[in-house]
C-alpha positions, 0 to 999 in steps of 0.5 A: 088710834083707830086701832086701838078703838077696833081692839078695845071692841073686838071682843063684842065683835066676835061672831058679829055682822058687819053690814053697814047699815048707815053711811053719814057725812057733814060739814060744819061752820061756827062763828064765835065771840067771847071776852077773851079771843073777841070774833073768830070762826071753825069748819069742820068737816065729820063722817060716821059708818053704822054697822048693824045698829050696834056698832058706829065708827065716827071720825072727824077733822076742824080747823080752827081760825083764832090767831095767824095760824090755824088749830088742828082738831082731830077725833075719833071714835067708836061707839058699841050699843050693849046687848041690854033692854036698855039703850045704853052704849060703850065707847072709846074716843081719841082726841088731838087738838094742836094749837102752833100760835102757842106750841101747845099740843093735846092728847085726850082718850075717853072711855065714856058710858051714853044712855041715849034715847030719843027725847032724853039722855046723858053721857059721863067719861073719864077723860085721860088728857096729856098736854104738852108745852113747848117741849117741856113733858106732858102733863097728864089730868084725868078730868070728869066729862058730862053731857045730858041732852033734851029732846023736847020735840023729835020727828021724822022732819024736825028736831028740836032739844036743848043739852049742857056739857063740858066737851064736843066731839073736837075739845074735852074742857075742864069740869067748869068749861060747860056749854047750854045750846040749843040745837034745831035739825031740819031732816028731808026725805031725802037724807039731808038734815040742816043744823042751827046750833046757838051756844052761850059757854064759858071757859073758866075753871070753877064754874060761872066764877069764871066770865070768860063767857061767849056765845057761838052759832053752828051751821051745816048740813048733813047726808045719810044714806 
């Protein structure tokens, strides 16, 4: 899938100097509670490379400890800043989700457009999701995805804000499976950031009519150089 993302971005890379301008590596731990699964947690590690402040290649792996066997979630992503006077970018993402205890595998391919401002931004995509249950043929779904964020405070030392979305790096949910997150990043001059996130989410398919609400806390560390 990484080769597909590279081919998607190749026309924009013609004649482009591929010097690396930023590297990033991070890890997170998240504890979650909801009415369906009660208490569970996951651990993730992710990294990215940025080229000339225009192209970013990202990837990560997560283990979700939900049942007897951990669920496996993987994502890879390529994002290119478009040559426009506004911070608009195009991205292509692939997400793999494997749930052994339910014998379920999900493959998602997601083209998206994002407007990433310093104070606020929005991302809109159209996931193409293929879900296989047991040994049955894959079920295809196309589901609208969205993310909106607002940074109430953003400086060289801290970032505090809120986002509303129905997806994250490792999972593209149904239109009604959205979450509201308050986040705080403590940024040090050494390139190290400490991450704190508190999320209220629900896993229904018809908005707040569903009652599967949950709460999670995510803490992590991120290195940039």
